[in-house]
C-alpha positions in Angstrom: -30.4 -42.0 194.9 -32.6 -43.9 192.4 -36.1 -45.0 193.4 -35.8 -48.8 194.0 -39.4 -49.3 195.1 -40.8 -48.8 191.6 -39.8 -51.4 189.0 -39.7 -50.2 185.4 -42.8 -51.1 183.3 -42.5 -54.2 181.2 -42.9 -53.9 177.4 -46.2 -55.9 177.7 -47.5 -53.5 180.3 -46.7 -50.5 178.1 -48.5 -52.1 175.2 -51.6 -52.8 177.4 -51.7 -49.2 178.6 -51.3 -47.9 175.0 -54.1 -50.2 173.8 -56.3 -49.0 176.6 -55.6 -45.4 175.6 -56.5 -46.3 172.0 -59.8 -47.7 173.1 -60.4 -44.5 175.1 -59.6 -42.4 172.0 -62.1 -44.5 169.9 -64.7 -43.9 172.7 -64.0 -40.1 172.5 -64.5 -40.2 168.7 -67.9 -41.8 169.1 -69.2 -39.2 171.5 -71.7 -36.6 170.2 -70.6 -32.9 170.2 -72.6 -32.2 173.4 -71.1 -35.2 175.2 -67.7 -34.2 174.1 -68.1 -30.7 175.4 -68.7 -32.1 178.9 -65.4 -34.0 178.9 -62.5 -32.0 180.5 -59.5 -32.1 178.2 -57.0 -29.9 176.5 -58.0 -27.8 173.5 -55.5 -29.6 171.2 -56.9 -33.0 172.2 -60.5 -31.8 171.7 -59.7 -30.4 168.2 -58.0 -33.6 167.2 -60.9 -35.7 168.4 -63.3 -33.5 166.4 -61.1 -33.8 163.3 -61.0 -37.6 163.6 -64.8 -37.9 163.1 -64.5 -36.8 159.5 -61.6 -39.1 158.6 -61.6 -42.2 156.5 -60.5 -45.6 157.8 -56.7 -45.6 157.3 -56.3 -42.0 158.4 -58.6 -42.7 161.3 -56.3 -45.5 162.5 -53.3 -43.2 162.5 -55.4 -40.5 164.2 -56.4 -42.9 167.0 -52.8 -43.8 167.7 -52.0 -40.1 167.8 -54.9 -39.4 170.1 -53.6 -42.2 172.4 -50.3 -40.5 172.6 -52.0 -37.2 173.4 -54.1 -38.9 176.1 -50.9 -40.4 177.7 -49.8 -36.8 178.4 -53.2 -35.9 180.0 -55.1 -37.2 183.0 -56.6 -40.2 181.1 -58.4 -41.4 184.2 -60.5 -38.2 184.4 -61.2 -38.4 180.7 -62.2 -42.1 181.0 -64.5 -41.2 183.9 -66.2 -38.4 181.9 -66.6 -40.7 178.9 -68.2 -43.4 181.1 -70.6 -40.8 182.6 -71.5 -39.6 179.1 -72.2 -43.1 177.7 -73.9 -44.5 180.8 -76.0 -41.4 181.3 -77.4 -41.8 177.8 -78.1 -45.5 178.5 -80.0 -44.7 181.6 -82.0 -42.0 179.8 -82.8 -44.5 177.0 -83.9 -47.1 179.6 -86.1 -44.5 181.2 -87.7 -43.6 177.9 -88.3 -47.2 177.2 -90.0 -47.6 180.6 -92.2 -44.7 179.9 -93.1 -46.1 176.4 -94.0 -49.5 177.9 -96.3 -47.8 180.5 -98.0 -45.8 177.7 -98.6 -48.9 175.6 -100.0 -50.8 178.5 -102.3 -48.0 179.4 -103.6 -47.6 175.8 -104.0 -51.4 175.2 -105.4 -52.5 178.6 -107.2 -49.7 180.5 -108.4 -51.4 183.7 -105.6 -53.5 184.9 -102.8 -51.3 183.6 -104.4 -48.2 185.1 -104.6 -49.8 188.5 -100.9 -50.9 188.3 -99.9 -47.4 187.0 -101.6 -45.6 189.9 -100.0 -48.0 192.3 -96.6 -47.3 190.8 -97.2 -43.6 190.6 -99.5 -42.5 193.5 -99.2 -38.8 192.6 -100.9 -39.6 189.2 -104.4 -38.2 188.6 -106.3 -41.4 187.8 -109.0 -39.6 185.9 -106.6 -37.7 183.7 -104.6 -40.8 182.9 -107.8 -42.8 182.1 -109.1 -40.0 179.8 -105.8 -39.7 177.9 -105.5 -43.4 177.5 -109.1 -43.7 176.2 -108.5 -40.7 173.8 -105.2 -42.3 172.6 -107.0 -45.6 171.9 -109.7 -43.8 169.9 -107.0 -41.9 167.9 -105.4 -45.2 167.1 -108.7 -46.8 166.0 -109.5 -43.8 163.8 -106.0 -43.4 162.6 -106.1 -39.8 163.8 -103.0 -37.7 164.7 -101.6 -38.9 168.0 -102.3 -35.8 170.1 -103.5 -37.6 173.3 -100.9 -40.4 172.7 -98.2 -37.7 173.0 -99.8 -36.0 175.9 -100.0 -39.3 177.8 -96.2 -39.8 177.2 -95.5 -36.3 178.5 -97.6 -36.9 181.6 -95.8 -40.2 182.4 -92.4 -38.6 181.8 -93.3 -35.8 184.2 -94.4 -38.3 186.8 -91.2 -40.4 186.2 -88.9 -37.5 187.0 
């Protein structure tokens, strides 16, 4: 007896799903090798994604359509979730690094008020060490010396941030 509860997919619905799979394939191609390694997929799909990164424009369009067909045979929701984690994770890390950079710049530019705000935001911070590193970084900048203290200040803030 046929299943009457499920209506067949319309042609428009099939096209929307295929376009979504093509977009997912393009996202897979844009991932770095490390991010791609974290995505659970078949070896054939992984190899075709890696091959696509070296292709020219017209061949790449055909490869994306082929990848979409391969994705339709796999658990595309799991692949999509892994791609989202890989791309959003890097966005979060980038935002974190920008936040650290802003703190470092504030500390180097304006010692007194920035230091008070920093110690309030990070109570575990050693006030004296942060002040000394910021002062040394400011002197390095004025003398155009190598940014040794500037880097150490960044490392200290990154450690406190984690």
